[in-house]
TORNU-196389 format. One record per residue (C-alpha): x, y, z. Coordinates in steps of 0.02 Angstrom, whole numbers. Layout:
TORNU-196389
[rec [X,Y,Z]]
...
end
This chain:
TORNU-196389
[rec [4613,4188,3556]]
[rec [4714,4221,3392]]
[rec [4645,4281,3242]]
[rec [4764,4278,3084]]
[rec [4713,4415,2972]]
[rec [4840,4410,2821]]
[rec [5007,4442,2907]]
[rec [4922,4536,3048]]
[rec [4895,4433,3215]]
[rec [4769,4485,3328]]
[rec [4783,4422,3510]]
[rec [4629,4435,3634]]
[rec [4661,4376,3807]]
[rec [4485,4338,3857]]
[rec [4522,4304,4040]]
[rec [4620,4470,4072]]
[rec [4493,4564,3972]]
[rec [4335,4491,4052]]
[rec [4427,4517,4231]]
[rec [4451,4715,4188]]
[rec [4263,4724,4123]]
[rec [4209,4614,4259]]
[rec [4280,4744,4381]]
[rec [4197,4889,4313]]
[rec [4037,4801,4302]]
[rec [4057,4742,4476]]
[rec [4082,4907,4544]]
[rec [3926,4969,4469]]
[rec [3828,4820,4538]]
[rec [3891,4861,4708]]
[rec [3833,5040,4685]]
[rec [3661,4965,4635]]
[rec [3654,4843,4772]]
[rec [3698,4983,4896]]
[rec [3562,5105,4836]]
[rec [3443,4963,4829]]
[rec [3479,4918,5022]]
[rec [3462,5094,5067]]
[rec [3290,5099,4995]]
[rec [3234,5010,5153]]
[rec [3266,5157,5253]]
[rec [3243,5295,5125]]
[rec [3105,5253,5017]]
[rec [3136,5404,4907]]
[rec [3292,5308,4838]]
[rec [3187,5165,4757]]
[rec [3163,5316,4610]]
[rec [3346,5288,4588]]
[rec [3379,5099,4637]]
[rec [3252,5039,4485]]
[rec [3354,5114,4345]]
[rec [3518,5063,4439]]
[rec [3451,4890,4428]]
[rec [3393,4883,4261]]
[rec [3550,4971,4197]]
[rec [3660,4828,4248]]
[rec [3646,4736,4065]]
[rec [3652,4906,3985]]
[rec [3825,4937,4063]]
[rec [3878,4765,4010]]
[rec [3822,4787,3838]]
[rec [3930,4956,3832]]
[rec [4073,4886,3907]]
[rec [4088,4734,3785]]
[rec [4042,4844,3640]]
[rec [4182,4970,3695]]
[rec [4301,4824,3704]]
[rec [4253,4755,3534]]
[rec [4284,4925,3455]]
[rec [4448,4942,3539]]
[rec [4509,4789,3468]]
[rec [4494,4852,3290]]
[rec [4471,4673,3241]]
[rec [4387,4652,3065]]
[rec [4278,4520,3151]]
[rec [4223,4474,3326]]
[rec [4135,4299,3328]]
[rec [3989,4260,3434]]
[rec [4084,4118,3531]]
[rec [4213,4256,3588]]
[rec [4081,4381,3624]]
[rec [3969,4262,3723]]
[rec [4122,4201,3826]]
[rec [4192,4370,3856]]
[rec [4027,4424,3918]]
[rec [3993,4272,4016]]
[rec [4155,4288,4101]]
[rec [4132,4476,4135]]
[rec [3961,4434,4224]]
[rec [4046,4299,4314]]
[rec [4186,4411,4391]]
[rec [4067,4554,4423]]
[rec [3956,4430,4521]]
[rec [4111,4374,4621]]
[rec [4168,4559,4663]]
[rec [3993,4618,4711]]
[rec [3937,4481,4793]]
[rec [4101,4484,4908]]
[rec [4057,4663,4941]]
[rec [3876,4618,4989]]
[rec [3945,4472,5116]]
[rec [4066,4595,5192]]
[rec [3929,4728,5213]]
[rec [3804,4603,5285]]
[rec [3929,4522,5401]]
[rec [4034,4655,5471]]
[rec [3939,4819,5452]]
[rec [3751,4791,5437]]
[rec [3716,4707,5615]]
[rec [3547,4663,5567]]
[rec [3486,4831,5500]]
[rec [3431,4771,5328]]
[rec [3326,4629,5410]]
[rec [3237,4748,5540]]
[rec [3213,4878,5405]]
[rec [3122,4756,5298]]
[rec [3023,4685,5445]]
[rec [2973,4863,5490]]
[rec [2919,4899,5308]]
[rec [2815,4727,5304]]
[rec [2723,4774,5468]]
[rec [2678,4945,5395]]
[rec [2608,4860,5247]]
[rec [2513,4737,5358]]
[rec [2437,4863,5456]]
[rec [2369,4963,5298]]
[rec [2302,4805,5225]]
[rec [2153,4817,5333]]
[rec [2103,4986,5259]]
[rec [2149,4918,5086]]
[rec [2029,4768,5107]]
[rec [1902,4878,5188]]
[rec [1873,4958,5019]]
[rec [1858,4797,4920]]
[rec [1691,4738,4889]]
[rec [1720,4562,4789]]
[rec [1761,4438,4942]]
[rec [1871,4338,4815]]
[rec [1980,4482,4782]]
[rec [1994,4517,4971]]
[rec [2054,4324,4983]]
[rec [2178,4341,4852]]
[rec [2246,4500,4921]]
[rec [2257,4426,5094]]
[rec [2342,4263,5025]]
[rec [2483,4382,4928]]
[rec [2504,4481,5077]]
[rec [2530,4317,5175]]
[rec [2655,4241,5050]]
[rec [2752,4415,5052]]
[rec [2756,4404,5240]]
[rec [2821,4216,5237]]
[rec [2958,4271,5100]]
[rec [3014,4422,5191]]
[rec [3024,4322,5359]]
[rec [3119,4183,5283]]
[rec [3245,4312,5196]]
[rec [3263,4398,5364]]
[rec [3319,4242,5448]]
[rec [3444,4186,5333]]
[rec [3625,4231,5388]]
[rec [3750,4345,5295]]
[rec [3808,4188,5200]]
[rec [3641,4140,5155]]
[rec [3594,4295,5083]]
[rec [3756,4305,4992]]
[rec [3716,4134,4915]]
[rec [3550,4190,4851]]
[rec [3620,4337,4771]]
[rec [3760,4237,4695]]
[rec [3618,4120,4628]]
[rec [3521,4254,4548]]
[rec [3659,4356,4474]]
[rec [3738,4205,4386]]
[rec [3570,4151,4306]]
[rec [3538,4328,4256]]
[rec [3709,4340,4192]]
[rec [3702,4181,4094]]
[rec [3534,4241,4009]]
[rec [3590,4416,3970]]
[rec [3771,4365,3911]]
[rec [3681,4263,3766]]
[rec [3581,4420,3715]]
[rec [3731,4539,3732]]
[rec [3840,4431,3633]]
[rec [3709,4408,3498]]
[rec [3710,4597,3493]]
[rec [3905,4636,3501]]
[rec [3959,4502,3384]]
[rec [4031,4562,3218]]
[rec [4042,4449,3072]]
[rec [4166,4443,2928]]
[rec [4105,4544,2788]]
[rec [4145,4486,2612]]
[rec [4201,4605,2482]]
end
């Protein structure tokens, strides 16, 4: 993109800039995914994984804002901000999902799936104690249906190969990246100020 300001031309290479920002965001996403996967074995890490996952859009916002401020352009229009943010999420998704696939395919050897199934079996064992305390039969039925749906979802997820899990991760990352890129672009866009 080129913006002409009097005699000064400001050039922004969106693809190169978004690759750089996407690398930083992708490394952060790899960290968030790794901590989230380790919560299956170490439940105390769930206190850390939840803020890490919620911090992904915050890190993306700070990266785009820092880039906007470093260009020192008098304005940073919404389309440029949106494309930069969208491409940043796309490159971060590619990097983080590639790392997730390599982990699941070559390192994990089914540990994540067996850990999830073990956690689900623990929850099912405790569900009898939970339903014994409930007095309303409708509430018991609703709880049992929720547990059955959760068991089906975890069984389906654990039956997926590494490529299937990665495809699901790519779909969700791109969907949330598209939504969040609009919000971040609205916040980071800088308009022309008339004097």
